[in-house]
C-alpha positions in Angstrom: 4.6 -10.0 -49.8 1.9 -7.7 -48.8 1.7 -4.5 -50.8 1.9 -2.6 -46.9 5.0 -4.4 -45.6 6.2 -4.4 -49.2 5.7 -0.7 -49.0 7.4 -0.2 -45.8 9.9 -2.4 -46.3 11.0 0.1 -49.1 10.6 3.0 -47.2 12.9 2.2 -43.9 15.9 3.4 -45.3 14.1 6.8 -46.5 12.8 7.0 -43.1 16.1 6.1 -41.1 17.1 9.5 -39.8 13.1 10.5 -39.2 12.0 10.3 -35.9 8.4 8.2 -35.7 6.2 9.1 -33.4 5.2 6.0 -30.9 3.8 5.5 -27.3 0.7 8.2 -27.3 -0.5 9.0 -24.3 -2.9 11.8 -23.1 -2.6 12.7 -19.4 -0.3 10.2 -18.4 -2.7 7.4 -19.9 -2.6 5.4 -22.9 -6.1 6.1 -24.1 -8.0 6.9 -21.2 -11.5 6.6 -21.2 -12.4 8.9 -19.1 -10.2 12.1 -18.4 -10.7 14.9 -15.2 -10.4 17.6 -17.7 -11.7 19.6 -20.8 -8.1 20.6 -21.7 -6.4 17.6 -21.7 -2.2 17.2 -22.5 -0.8 14.8 -25.1 2.8 13.3 -25.2 4.6 10.6 -27.1 8.2 9.5 -27.5 10.1 9.6 -30.8 12.0 6.1 -32.0 13.9 5.6 -35.4 13.6 2.5 -37.3 17.4 2.0 -37.2 18.3 0.7 -34.5 21.5 2.2 -34.3 20.7 5.5 -35.4 21.8 8.2 -33.4 21.2 12.2 -32.6 17.5 11.4 -33.0 15.7 14.6 -32.3 12.5 16.4 -32.8 12.2 19.8 -34.9 8.5 20.1 -35.1 5.5 18.4 -34.6 1.7 18.5 -35.8 -1.0 17.1 -34.0 -4.6 16.2 -35.6 -7.6 15.5 -32.7 -11.1 14.5 -34.0 -14.4 13.0 -32.8 -14.2 9.6 -32.5 -17.4 9.4 -34.8 -16.0 11.4 -37.4 -12.5 10.0 -37.3 -9.7 12.4 -39.3 -11.8 12.4 -42.5 -14.3 15.3 -41.7 -13.8 18.5 -39.8 -11.1 17.7 -36.6 -11.7 19.5 -34.2 -7.9 20.7 -33.2 -5.3 20.8 -35.9 -1.7 22.5 -34.2 -0.2 22.7 -37.6 3.4 22.7 -37.9 4.4 23.6 -35.0 8.4 24.5 -34.8 9.0 23.0 -31.2 11.3 19.7 -29.9 8.6 19.2 -27.3 7.1 15.5 -27.1 5.2 15.9 -24.1 3.0 18.3 -21.9 1.1 20.0 -25.1 -2.4 21.3 -24.3 -5.4 20.7 -26.2 -6.3 24.0 -27.6 -9.1 23.0 -29.7 -12.8 23.3 -29.8 -14.2 23.0 -26.5 -14.2 19.4 -25.0 -16.8 18.3 -22.9 -18.2 15.7 -20.7 -18.7 12.4 -22.8 -16.7 13.7 -25.6 -14.7 10.7 -27.3 -11.9 11.6 -29.3 -9.1 10.0 -31.2 -5.7 11.7 -32.3 -2.8 11.2 -34.0 0.6 13.2 -34.3 3.5 13.3 -36.7 6.6 14.8 -36.3 9.8 16.2 -38.4 13.5 15.5 -38.0 16.8 17.8 -39.5 14.8 17.5 -42.7 11.9 18.6 -44.4 10.0 15.2 -44.2 7.7 14.7 -41.9 7.1 11.5 -40.4 3.8 9.0 -41.2 1.3 9.7 -39.0 1.2 7.8 -36.2 -1.3 5.3 -35.1 -4.5 7.1 -33.6 -5.0 6.7 -29.8 -7.7 7.8 -28.3 -9.4 9.4 -25.2 -12.4 10.2 -23.2 -14.1 13.3 -21.6 -15.7 12.0 -18.0 -18.5 13.2 -16.0 -17.2 16.7 -15.1 -20.1 18.4 -14.1 -23.0 18.0 -11.0 -25.6 17.7 -13.7 -23.9 15.4 -16.0 -24.8 12.8 -12.8 -28.2 11.9 -12.8 -28.0 8.6 -10.6 -29.0 8.9 -7.3 -27.0 7.8 -3.8 -28.2 4.8 -2.4 -27.6 2.8 0.7 -29.5 -0.1 2.5 -32.4 0.6 4.8 -31.2 0.8 8.3 -27.9 0.3 7.9 -26.5 0.3 11.6 -28.8 -2.8 11.9 -26.2 -4.8 10.6 -23.6 -3.7 12.9 -21.7 -6.9 14.8 -19.7 -6.1 17.8 -16.0 -8.1 19.2 -14.6 -7.1 22.3 -11.1 -5.7 21.1 -9.5 -7.5 23.7 -9.3 -10.1 21.4 -6.4 -8.9 19.7 -4.9 -6.0 21.9 -5.8 -7.0 25.3 -7.2 -4.2 26.6 -11.0 -4.1 27.8 -10.7 -0.7 28.1 -10.2 0.4 24.4 -13.6 -0.3 24.0 -15.6 -2.6 21.0 -15.0 -3.1 17.7 -17.7 -2.3 15.4 -17.7 -4.6 11.9 -20.1 -4.0 9.3 -20.8 -6.5 6.2 -20.8 -5.6 2.7 -24.3 -4.8 0.7 -25.3 -5.9 -2.4 -27.4 -4.2 -5.1 -29.1 -5.4 -8.0 -31.4 -4.2 -10.7 -32.8 -6.1 -14.4 -33.1 -3.9 -17.3 -33.8 -4.5 -21.3 -32.1 -3.2 -24.0 -32.0 -3.6 -27.8 -29.1 -4.2 -30.0 -26.1 -2.3 -28.4 -23.4 -0.1 -30.0 -22.0 1.0 -26.6 -22.2 0.7 -23.1 -20.8 2.7 -20.5 -20.6 2.9 -16.7 -19.8 5.6 -14.5 -19.5 4.7 -10.3 -18.4 6.1 -7.5 -19.0 5.5 -3.3 -18.4 6.9 -0.6 -17.0 3.7 0.4 -15.7 1.1 -1.8 -17.3 -0.8 -4.5 -17.0 -3.5 -7.3 -19.6 -3.8 -10.1 -20.8 -6.4 -12.1 -22.5 -7.2 -15.1 -24.5 -10.0 -16.2 -22.4 -12.3 -13.6 -18.9 -11.1 -14.8 -16.8 -8.5 -12.9 -16.3 -5.3 -14.9 -12.8 -4.6 -13.8 -9.9 -5.9 -11.7 -9.6 -2.6 -9.8 -9.7 -3.1 -5.7 -11.0 -0.5 -3.5 -12.4 1.7 -5.8 -13.1 4.8 -5.8 -10.0 5.0 -3.4 -9.4 7.3 -0.6 -9.6 11.2 -1.5 -10.4 14.2 0.7 -14.2 13.3 0.4 -15.7 16.6 2.0 -13.5 18.2 -1.2 -13.5 15.8 -4.1 -14.8 12.5 -4.5 -13.4 10.3 -7.4 -15.3 8.1 -10.0 -14.3 5.3 -12.3 -15.6 5.0 -16.1 -15.5 1.1 -17.6 -16.2 0.1 -21.0 -18.9 -2.8 -20.9 -20.0 -3.0 -24.4 -19.4 -6.6 -24.8 -20.8 -7.5 -21.5 -24.1 -6.4 -22.4 -27.0 -8.2 -24.4 -29.9 -8.0 -26.1 -33.0 -8.7 -24.3 -33.0 -8.9 -20.3 -29.5 -7.9 -18.5 -28.8 -7.5 -15.1 -25.9 -4.9 -13.0 -24.9 -5.7 -9.8 -23.0 -3.7 -7.3 -21.2 -4.8 -4.0 -20.2 -1.8 -1.7 -18.3 -2.2 1.9 -17.6 0.6 4.1 -13.3 1.3 2.9 -12.1 4.6 3.9 -15.5 6.5 4.0 -16.5 4.8 7.1 -14.2 2.1 8.3 -11.3 2.1 10.5 -9.1 4.4 9.8 -5.5 4.4 11.7 -5.4 4.7 15.3 -8.3 6.4 16.5 -9.4 3.4 18.6 -6.2 4.0 20.9 -8.5 6.7 22.3 -11.6 6.4 21.0 -14.8 5.4 23.1 -17.6 3.4 21.9 -20.4 5.0 20.1 -21.2 5.2 16.1 -20.3 9.0 16.4 -18.3 10.4 13.4 -14.6 10.3 14.2 -15.4 8.1 17.4 -13.6 4.7 17.6 -11.0 4.8 15.0 -13.9 4.7 12.8 -16.8 6.8 10.7 -14.5 10.4 10.2 -16.3 11.2 7.4 -19.5 9.6 7.2 -21.5 6.4 8.8 -24.0 4.9 6.3 -21.5 4.2 3.0 -23.4 4.9 -0.3 -23.0 3.9 -4.1 -23.6 6.2 -7.2 -23.8 4.0 -10.4 -24.9 4.7 -13.9 -24.7 3.3 -17.1 -25.3 4.9 -20.3 -26.2 3.0 -23.6 -26.0 3.7 -26.9 -28.0 1.6 -29.2 -28.1 0.5 -32.6 -31.4 2.9 -33.2 -29.6 5.8 -32.5 -31.4 6.2 -28.9 -29.7 6.3 -25.4 -31.0 4.5 -22.8 -29.7 5.1 -19.2 -29.8 2.8 -16.0 -29.2 4.6 -12.6 -28.9 3.7 -9.1 -32.5 4.4 -7.7 -35.2 3.1 -5.1 -35.9 0.6 -7.7 -32.8 -1.0 -6.9 -32.6 -4.1 -5.1 -30.5 -4.3 -1.6 -29.4 -7.5 0.9 -26.8 -9.1 2.7 -24.7 -11.2 1.4 -21.2 -13.9 1.8 -18.9 -10.9 2.9 -20.3 -10.6 6.5 -17.6 -8.3 7.9 -15.2 -6.0 6.3 -12.4 -3.7 7.0 -9.6 -2.3 5.4 -7.3 -2.4 8.3 -9.1 -5.2 10.1 -9.8 -7.4 7.6 -12.9 -9.7 6.4 -14.7 -12.6 7.0 -16.6 -14.7 4.3 -19.6 -17.0 5.1 -19.6 -19.1 1.8 -23.1 -20.8 3.1 -24.7 -17.1 2.2 -23.2 -16.8 -1.3 -26.1 -15.2 -3.7 -25.3 -17.4 -6.7 -26.2 -15.6 -10.0 -27.2 -12.6 -8.1 -25.6 -10.4 -11.0 -27.7 -11.9 -13.8 -31.0 -11.7 -15.3 -33.9 -13.4 -14.0 -32.4 -14.1 -9.9 -34.7 -14.5 -7.9 -34.6 -11.3 -5.5 -38.2 -11.3 -4.3 -36.2 -11.8 -0.4 -34.3 -8.1 -1.4 -35.4 -5.4 0.5 -35.7 -1.9 -1.7 -32.6 0.8 -1.4 -32.8 3.9 -0.4 -31.4 7.0 -1.3 -29.4 9.1 0.7 -28.3 12.5 0.8 -24.5 11.5 -0.2 -22.3 14.4 -0.4 -22.3 17.9 -2.2 -18.2 17.3 -3.1 -17.3 17.6 -6.9 -17.2 14.4 -8.6 -14.4 13.7 -10.9 -12.7 10.9 -12.7 -9.9 9.2 -11.0 -6.5 11.0 -12.5 -4.2 8.3 -11.6 -3.3 4.5 -11.7 -5.5 1.7 -10.3 -5.3 -0.6 -7.2 -5.2 -3.7 -8.5 -3.4 -6.9 -8.6 0.0 -7.3 -9.8 1.3 -10.8 -9.2 1.0 -13.7 -7.1 3.5 -15.2 -4.8 3.5 -19.0 -4.1 4.2 -19.9 -0.5 7.8 -21.3 -0.2 7.4 -23.1 3.0 4.5 -24.5 5.7 5.2 -25.9 8.9 3.2 -26.9 11.7 3.6 -24.4 14.3 1.9 -26.4 16.8 -1.5 -28.9 16.6 -4.3 -27.4 14.4 -1.8 -24.2 13.7 0.4 -23.6 10.3 2.7 -21.3 9.3 3.4 -20.4 5.6 5.9 -18.1 4.3 6.4 -16.3 0.9 9.7 -15.3 1.0 8.8 -11.8 0.7 7.1 -8.9 2.4 4.3 -7.8 0.1 0.9 -5.6 0.6 -2.1 -7.2 -0.7 -4.2 -10.4 0.5 -4.3 -14.3 -0.2 -5.7 -16.8 -1.8 -7.3 -20.0 0.2 -7.6 -22.9 -1.6 -9.8 -25.5 1.0 -11.8 -28.4 1.0 -13.7 -29.0 4.1 -17.7 -29.5 5.6 -20.0 -26.7 5.6 -19.2 -24.3 8.6 -15.6 -25.5 9.1 -14.3 -22.0 9.5 -10.4 -21.0 8.8 -9.0 -18.2 10.0 -6.0 -16.3 8.3 -3.7 -14.1 10.5 -0.8 -12.0 8.6 2.5 -11.1 10.0 5.7 -9.5 8.7 8.2 -11.3 10.7 7.9 -13.7 13.1 8.9 -14.3 17.1 12.1 -16.3 17.9 10.0 -19.3 18.9 7.9 -19.4 15.5 4.8 -18.0 15.8 3.6 -14.8 14.4 4.9 -11.2 15.9 1.5 -9.4 15.5 2.0 -6.6 18.1 3.3 -4.0 15.7 0.0 -3.9 14.0 -1.4 -2.5 17.2 -5.1 -2.0 16.7 -5.1 -3.7 13.0 -6.7 -6.6 13.8 -5.6 -7.5 10.3 -7.7 -11.1 10.5 -9.8 -12.8 7.2 -12.1 -15.9 8.3 -14.0 -18.3 5.7 -16.5 -20.2 6.5 -16.9 -23.6 4.0 -19.9 -24.2 2.4 -19.0 -27.8 1.5 -18.4 -27.6 -2.3 -17.0 -31.5 -2.8 -14.4 -30.0 -5.8 -13.2 -28.2 -3.2 -13.0 -24.3 -2.7 -11.1 -21.0 -3.1 -11.3 -17.5 -2.0 -9.6 -14.0 -2.0 -10.9 -11.4 0.3 -11.9 -8.5 -1.5 -12.2 -5.0 0.3 -9.4 -5.4 2.6 -5.5 -5.8 2.9 -2.6 -6.4 5.1 1.2 -6.0 4.7 2.8 -9.4 5.7 5.3 -12.3 4.6 3.8 -15.1 7.2 0.3 -16.5 6.9 -1.4 -18.4 9.9 -4.0 -20.9 9.0 -6.4 -22.2 12.2 -9.2 -24.5 11.7 -8.0 -25.2 8.1 -9.5 -29.1 7.7 -6.9 -31.6 7.7 -3.1 -30.8 6.3 -2.6 -28.2 4.2 -0.3 -27.8 1.2 1.9 -25.8 -0.2 -0.9 -24.4 -2.8 -3.3 -24.0 0.1 -2.1 -20.5 0.5 -1.0 -18.0 -2.6 0.0 -14.4 -2.1 -1.8 -11.7 -4.4 0.3 -8.7 -4.1 -1.9 -5.7 -4.8 -1.5 -1.8 -5.0 -1.6 1.0 -7.2 -0.5 0.1 -10.6 2.0 2.8 -11.2 4.5 1.3 -14.4 7.8 -0.2 -13.1 10.8 1.2 -15.5 13.4 1.0 -13.6 16.9 -1.5 -13.0 19.5 -1.6 -10.3 22.9 -4.2 -10.4 26.3 -3.7 -9.3 28.6 -6.2 -8.0 27.8 -6.2 -4.2 25.0 -8.4 -3.5 24.2 -6.9 -0.7 23.1 -3.6 -2.6 21.4 -5.9 -5.0 19.2 -7.3 -2.5 18.9 -3.6 -1.2 17.4 -2.4 -4.2 15.0 -5.2 -4.5 13.9 -4.6 -1.0 13.3 -0.5 -2.0 11.0 -1.7 -4.9 9.0 -3.9 -2.6 8.6 -1.4 -0.3 7.6 1.2 -2.9 5.7 -1.5 -4.4 3.6 -1.7 -1.1 3.1 1.5 0.1 2.4 3.4 -3.4 -1.3 1.8 -2.5 -4.1 4.8 -3.5 -1.2 7.2 -1.9 2.1 7.2 -0.8 1.7 5.4 2.5 4.1 5.0 5.5 3.7 1.4 5.7 0.7 -1.0 4.6 0.5 -3.3 7.9 -0.7 -1.7 10.9 -3.4 0.6 12.1 -1.8 3.6 9.9 -1.4 3.0 6.5 -1.8 7.1 5.8 -0.3 9.5 3.5 2.4 10.7 5.7 3.9 13.9 3.9 7.6 13.5 5.5 8.0 10.2 4.3 6.9 11.3 1.1 9.1 14.3 0.6 12.1 12.8 1.4 11.5 9.2 -1.4 9.7 11.3 -3.8 12.8 11.4 -6.0 13.7 7.9 -5.5 11.0 7.1 -6.6 10.9 8.4 -9.9 13.8 6.5 -10.4 11.7 2.9 -10.3 8.3 3.6 -11.9 6.3 6.2 -13.4 4.9 8.0 -10.3 3.0 11.1 -12.0 -0.2 10.6 -12.3 -0.1 8.6 -8.6 1.1 11.8 -7.3 -1.1 14.4 -9.6 -3.9 12.1 -7.9 -2.3 12.9 -3.8 -1.0 16.2 -4.4 -4.5 17.6 -5.2 -5.4 14.9 -1.8 -2.5 17.2 -0.2 -3.8 20.7 -1.3 -7.5 19.7 -0.5 -6.7 19.1 2.4 -4.2 22.1 3.5 -5.4 24.4 6.4 -7.5 27.4 5.8 -5.0 29.5 7.1 -1.9 27.9 5.1 -0.6 25.2 6.4 -0.2 21.7 5.0 -0.9 18.9 7.4 1.2 16.0 8.7 -1.0 13.4 6.2 -3.0 13.5 3.2 -6.0 12.8 3.1 -6.1 13.9 6.7 -8.7 12.4 8.9 -7.8 12.9 12.4 -5.8 15.9 12.3 -7.5 19.0 14.2 -6.5 22.7 12.6 -3.7 24.6 14.6 -2.2 21.1 15.0 0.4 18.7 13.6 2.8 21.4 11.8 5.9 19.2 11.2 9.1 20.9 9.7 10.0 18.6 6.9 6.5 17.1 6.5 4.4 20.0 5.6 6.9 21.2 3.4 6.6 17.9 0.9 3.9 20.8 -0.5 6.7 22.3 -2.4 9.4 19.9 -2.9 6.9 17.2 -4.6 5.5 19.8 -7.3 8.9 20.5 -7.5 10.1 17.2 -8.1 7.2 15.7 -10.2 8.3 19.1 -13.0 11.8 18.1 -12.3 11.3 14.8 -13.6 8.1 14.9 -16.0 8.5 18.8 -17.1 4.9 18.9 -15.5 3.9 22.7 -14.7 0.7 22.5 -14.8 0.8 20.8 -11.0 3.1 23.8 -10.1 0.3 26.1 -11.6 -3.0 24.3 -10.1 -1.8 24.4 -6.5 0.4 27.9 -6.7 -2.0 29.4 -4.5 -2.1 27.1 -2.0 1.6 26.8 -2.1 2.0 30.5 -1.6 -0.2 31.2 0.8 2.2 27.9 2.7 4.9 30.2 2.1 3.0 33.3 3.7 1.5 31.2 6.7 5.2 30.2 7.5 6.8 33.8 7.0 4.0 34.9 9.4 5.1 32.5 12.4 8.2 33.0 12.1 8.9 36.9 11.4 12.3 37.0 13.0 13.7 34.4 11.1 14.7 31.9 13.8 12.8 28.6 12.7 9.5 28.0 14.8 9.5 25.0 16.7 6.4 22.7 15.8 4.0 20.9 17.8 4.1 17.3 16.3 8.1 17.0 17.4 9.5 15.0 15.3 12.3 16.5 13.6 14.7 14.3 12.2 12.9 11.1 12.8 14.4 8.2 14.3 17.8 9.1 14.4 20.1 7.3 16.5 22.7 9.6 17.4 23.1 11.3 20.9 23.2 14.9 19.5 19.7 15.8 18.1 18.3 18.3 15.2 16.7 20.9 16.9 13.4 21.6 15.2 14.1 25.1 14.6 17.2 24.6 13.1 15.3 21.9 10.5 12.1 24.7 10.2 14.8 27.5 9.2 16.4 24.7 6.6 13.1 24.5 5.5 12.1 27.3 4.7 15.5 28.6 2.9 14.9 25.5 0.8 11.5 26.2 -0.1 11.8 29.7 -0.9 14.5 28.9 -3.2 12.3 25.9 -5.5 9.4 28.4 -5.0 11.5 30.6 -6.9 12.4 28.2 -9.5 9.2 27.0 -9.8 7.4 30.7 -10.0 9.8 30.8 -13.1 9.0 27.9 -15.0 5.8 29.0 -14.9 6.6 32.8 -16.4 5.9 34.3 -13.4 8.5 36.7 -13.4 7.1 38.6 -9.8 6.7 36.0 -7.6 10.1 34.1 -8.6 11.7 37.9 -7.8 9.4 37.6 -4.9 10.9 34.4 -3.7 14.9 34.3 -4.8 15.0 37.4 -2.6 13.2 35.4 0.6 16.1 32.7 -0.1 18.8 35.0 0.2 17.4 36.2 3.4 16.4 33.3 5.2 19.8 31.6 4.0 21.5 35.1 5.6 19.0 34.1 9.1 20.3 30.3 8.6 24.1 31.5 8.4 23.3 33.7 11.2 22.3 31.5 14.0 24.1 28.3 13.1 27.3 28.8 11.1 30.4 29.2 13.3 33.3 30.9 11.9 34.9 27.8 11.7 32.8 26.4 9.6 31.3 24.5 12.0 27.7 24.3 12.9 26.5 25.2 16.3 24.5 22.1 15.6 27.1 19.3 14.9 26.0 16.3 14.2 25.8 14.2 10.6 22.0 15.6 10.2 22.6 19.3 10.3 25.4 18.8 8.0 23.9 16.9 5.4 20.9 18.9 5.2 22.6 22.7 5.4 25.0 21.1 2.0 22.3 19.6 0.6 20.0 22.3 0.7 23.4 25.0 -0.2 22.9 27.0 3.4 26.5 27.2 3.2 28.2 30.2 2.0 30.6 28.3 -1.4 34.1 29.3 0.5 32.8 27.5 3.7 31.5 24.4 2.0 34.5 22.3 2.0 35.6 22.6 5.3 31.9 22.3 6.6 32.0 19.0 4.4 34.9 18.0 6.2 33.3 18.3 9.7 30.6 16.2 8.4 33.0 13.3 7.0 35.1 13.9 10.6 31.5 13.0 12.6 31.0 10.1 10.1 34.8 8.9 10.6 34.7 9.8 14.4 31.2 6.8 14.5 32.4 4.2 13.2 31.9 5.0 9.5 28.5 4.8 10.5 25.3 6.9 10.3 23.7 8.5 12.8 20.6 10.3 10.9 16.9 10.1 10.7 14.3 10.2 8.0 15.3 14.0 7.6 19.0 13.6 7.4 19.4 9.9 5.6 18.3 11.3 2.6 20.7 14.1 2.3 23.7 12.7 3.7 25.6 10.5 1.0 24.8 13.0 -2.1 26.3 15.6 0.2 29.5 13.6 0.7 29.4 13.1 -2.6 28.7 16.2 -3.7 32.1 17.7 -1.7 35.0 15.5 -2.2 34.1 12.5 0.2 32.5 10.1 -2.4 35.0 7.6 -0.7 33.1 7.9 2.5 29.8 8.0 1.3 30.4 4.3 -0.7 31.9 3.2 2.7 28.5 3.9 4.4 26.8 2.7 1.4 28.5 -1.0 2.0 28.4 -0.5 5.5 27.0 -4.0 7.3 27.4 -2.8 11.1 24.4 -1.1 13.0 23.3 1.4 12.1 22.9 0.5 7.9 21.6 -0.8 5.2 23.5 -3.5 5.1 22.5 -4.6 8.8 18.7 -4.9 7.3 19.8 -6.9 4.6 22.0 -9.2 7.0 19.2 -9.6 9.3 16.7 -11.1 6.5 15.7 -8.0 5.4 13.4 -8.2 2.4 12.1 -4.5 2.7 13.1 -1.6 4.0 12.6 -1.4 7.7 11.1 2.0 9.7 13.9 1.6 11.9 17.6 0.6 12.0 16.6 -2.2 14.4 13.9 -3.0 13.5 14.3 -6.7 14.3 18.0 -8.2 15.3 18.7 -12.2 14.7 18.7 -13.8 17.8 16.6 -11.0 19.9 13.8 -10.6 18.0 11.2 -7.4 16.9 12.5 -4.3 18.4 10.3 -1.7 19.9 6.8 -3.6 19.0 4.6 -0.8 19.7 6.1 1.4 16.7 8.2 -1.1 14.4 7.0 -1.1 10.6 9.3 -3.7 8.1 8.0 -1.7 5.0 8.9 1.7 5.5 10.0 3.4 2.6 11.6 6.7 4.1 15.3 4.9 4.6 15.1 3.4 1.5 15.8 7.4 -0.2 19.0 6.3 -0.9 18.2 5.0 -3.9 18.6 8.1 -5.3 22.3 8.3 -4.7 22.2 4.8 -6.4 21.2 6.0 -9.4 22.3 9.4 -9.6 26.1 8.9 -8.4 27.2 5.6 -8.4 25.6 4.3 -11.9 25.8 7.9 -12.6 22.9 8.9 -14.2 20.4 12.1 -13.7 18.5 15.0 -14.8 20.3 18.2 -16.2 17.1 20.0 -17.1 13.7 19.6 -16.0 11.8 17.1 -18.1 15.4 15.2 -18.7 15.3 16.9 -22.0 19.2 17.0 -20.7 20.8 14.6 -19.1 23.9 13.5 -17.0 26.1 10.6 -17.3 29.3 10.6 -14.3 29.4 6.8 -12.9 31.3 6.9 -10.2 33.0 4.0 -8.9 33.7 3.9 -5.0 34.2 1.6 -2.1 35.2 -2.4 -3.4 32.5 -2.0 -6.5 33.7 -3.4 -9.4 30.8 -2.9 -11.5 27.1 -1.0 -11.4 24.4 -0.8 -13.7 21.4 1.6 -13.7 18.8 2.4 -16.2 15.4 4.3 -15.9 13.0 5.7 -18.1 12.3 9.4 -18.6 9.5 10.9 -21.0 11.8 10.4 -23.8 13.0 6.8 -23.7 15.2 4.4 -21.9 18.4 6.4 -20.3 21.3 3.7 -18.9 24.6 3.7 -18.0 26.8 0.7 -17.2 30.3 0.6 -15.9 33.3 -1.6 -15.0 36.7 -1.7 -13.9 39.0 -4.6 -15.4 42.3 -4.3 -14.2 43.2 -0.8 -15.1 40.8 0.0 -17.5 37.4 1.5 -17.5 34.4 0.4 -19.5 31.0 1.6 -20.2 27.9 1.3 -22.3 25.8 4.4 -22.4 21.9 4.7 -23.5 21.1 8.3 -24.1 16.9 8.5 -24.9 16.0 10.0 -28.1 15.3 13.6 -28.0 18.0 14.1 -24.9 21.5 15.4 -24.7 23.9 14.0 -22.2 26.5 15.6 -20.5 29.0 12.8 -19.4 31.7 12.8 -17.3 33.9 9.5 -17.1 36.4 9.1 -14.2 38.9 7.5 -16.6 42.6 9.3 -17.7 43.9 9.3 -21.5 42.3 8.5 -24.4 38.5 7.6 -24.6 37.9 4.8 -27.5 35.3 3.6 -28.9 35.1 0.1 -30.2 39.2 0.4 -29.9 39.1 3.4 -31.9 40.1 7.0 -30.7 37.4 9.2 -30.5 36.3 11.4 -33.7 33.4 14.1 -33.2 31.1 12.5 -35.4 26.8 11.8 -35.6 26.2 11.7 -31.9 29.1 12.9 -30.1 29.1 16.6 -30.3 32.4 17.4 -27.7 35.0 15.6 -26.2 37.3 17.2 -24.1 39.5 15.2 -22.0 37.4 12.6 -19.6 33.7 14.9 -20.7 31.8 14.1 -23.4 28.6 15.8 -24.9 26.4 13.2 -26.6 23.1 12.9 -28.6 20.6 9.7 -28.5 21.6 6.8 -29.3 24.3 3.6 -27.6 27.6 4.4 -27.0 30.5 1.7 -25.6 33.6 3.4 -24.1 36.7 2.4 -22.7 40.0 3.8 -21.2 42.8 4.0 -18.5 41.1 4.0 -15.0 
């Protein structure tokens, strides 16, 4: 046995109770190349060498940070010293000032109950990105006479209305630069664009990231990426290339074509909301073996050309002419004599900073399930799953033959694509063959679609199944949640929720991935954000989007209805339940991840919003907004008035503000908002709560919102919840709620003595219900309860998305109430485990990854016995309530207080970390 392995094996018994740090993170990333702050936060998890260990917790830690070049042998940049604390995350660097381009390594060791420290963790690293304007020497470059590349197509080809103007499509631009270098130690690229870009070095793509640098509030902030390309640079001659397309910056955004006019004026005709000409900025920094440095920057010495991507747009699609390929264009020695000089562009004065979130990238491939000829020469492929992304086309034919690819989420009854719901999004890709006798393969680069079905026309011959492969693309938020139960419908529903979240967590939390919208609607985001955290790590994803939201908050205080907000104008789109996202989402991120920086960063804007809200409703009667969204897509006859919604959210926001103020140590604001919450709550009760505990707005959504927001006094809650239950029963045990009322409906019922009714709603199969969607073939969550009806087809095609996560917010109830896992304190330092069987469900299992580790509960009813398996993460205490009577046993032995089991009274236990198996009479 090797000496180190022998030593470790000897140490294992001694370390059994000593927590071991692992999974080190910096700013929510593992060894990031470029963070956007000089005061990073560190995190780790602890584990035990003994898988059966219980009650594992940390009592102290020590962090060391050193320059990467020095390692830990020299003077550290920072040593925390032994710090008595159970904290394993959100720990801020407090060492020597960090600046742009700094590279550091760090490690941590921890203590448990004893005096013995763990071994040092394996080192992790981080780099500081370019934080200051002067760090960028690269210039913005574009191509000459950009508009000379414009092509037009009559829009009636795909929306049937020539009065709506013309479709303006532009090709991608190619830029290249050759350079020489001596032996290289390290090579790093910093890059960004007004538009979207890809990079190549010496013929190799530098990353699989898609649509970089993403979408932001370009007038305030532009994101950049950093890539380590050391392995791609060689001694001698090299070449670097960039491909640039319009993206969100200059391309079509949302539904501007519906009201636009023809012309190249910013914000007109559905595009050019931020600018007309895209530009790219690239800075390659090379550290040479002789100790010197060399920088290659975008400037007028770069060459520019058009190429095979003849049209490119995120909403409209992409066209590629393989006959125009520029073979070898990003390699040294390529003949660029026919290329033109790049031109410098004024660019933008906005702040450029490293992208704080996760990249959009290809995640998996979906082989086609079936293919059929719908009519002569028209072939339709079914992937079997609604996704966001593109396809890979595999084809062989003659040069000049053109294959057209169209996309749809559903089919009409006669089997042809249903594309009406795409509205102005053309969503068409085309490929012109070059005639390679070995066959050709192509994947669109600068677009994406929402689809399950793919139509090919112009395909040479008859395509096989392998002619089309779906490429799933979305933001790479780490997935970790699981749910399974005895009801197959709920299992399918949960998978639909996952796929919908994946399709719409695309650089921002979008409403839909397919039609001419795809925007960060704030109402959808706030009702679903908590559910999303059960399924994936969304911390850095929301860090990025909350900056978009706050960047685009109006200077008078209001939050927009969507962010980024290219279409909005001041003093409009003030939607109750939508703009509240600016308060609810930061509160949720703090609750789930223990992140108080997100509160501090946005506190001023949140405070401005609350002051604006108070000023526009001084009498606390609830304001009427200018959107009219309300409880969007509710199906009941009695609608919930917007003033009711506005006043309810005003009270709720004030309560959350008070809690957040406490979390950041702002005692004065905590008291201010606590008093405001009480005042608005009293105004709400005066306006809407009647003496018999009925609400004057007598519908399911009104009661659900009021109960969930704790707006009804304790002595009236039972009666009010009984009114809610009666409304559900009177409607045949079916709901009438929309976007705002559905999220709180089941939690409100379960919390007020009607968990059985919540279960009935959850398992309902008749319209409107989640089961109705599943029974009608849904593979994602629908925007409408009746988006599609078997035998009848698509309902309301003018506004109908088949991938819309808002009604999937019930995922929160499935985890927290049915399976029974939730937080009991911010950051999951304390958790609640309380499984609650209901309906016909005899088994349920759920798990998620908290910042401390895996939290899980799996229960089943076996005759008169209730069995449960529980996993409590390290460094966590669990409050457990089991739906049992009589004696609880573990492994057929009566429970005694022991390591891990802190307390036990009746059906309640307090547990430390570890795995447990209990059973008792049910």
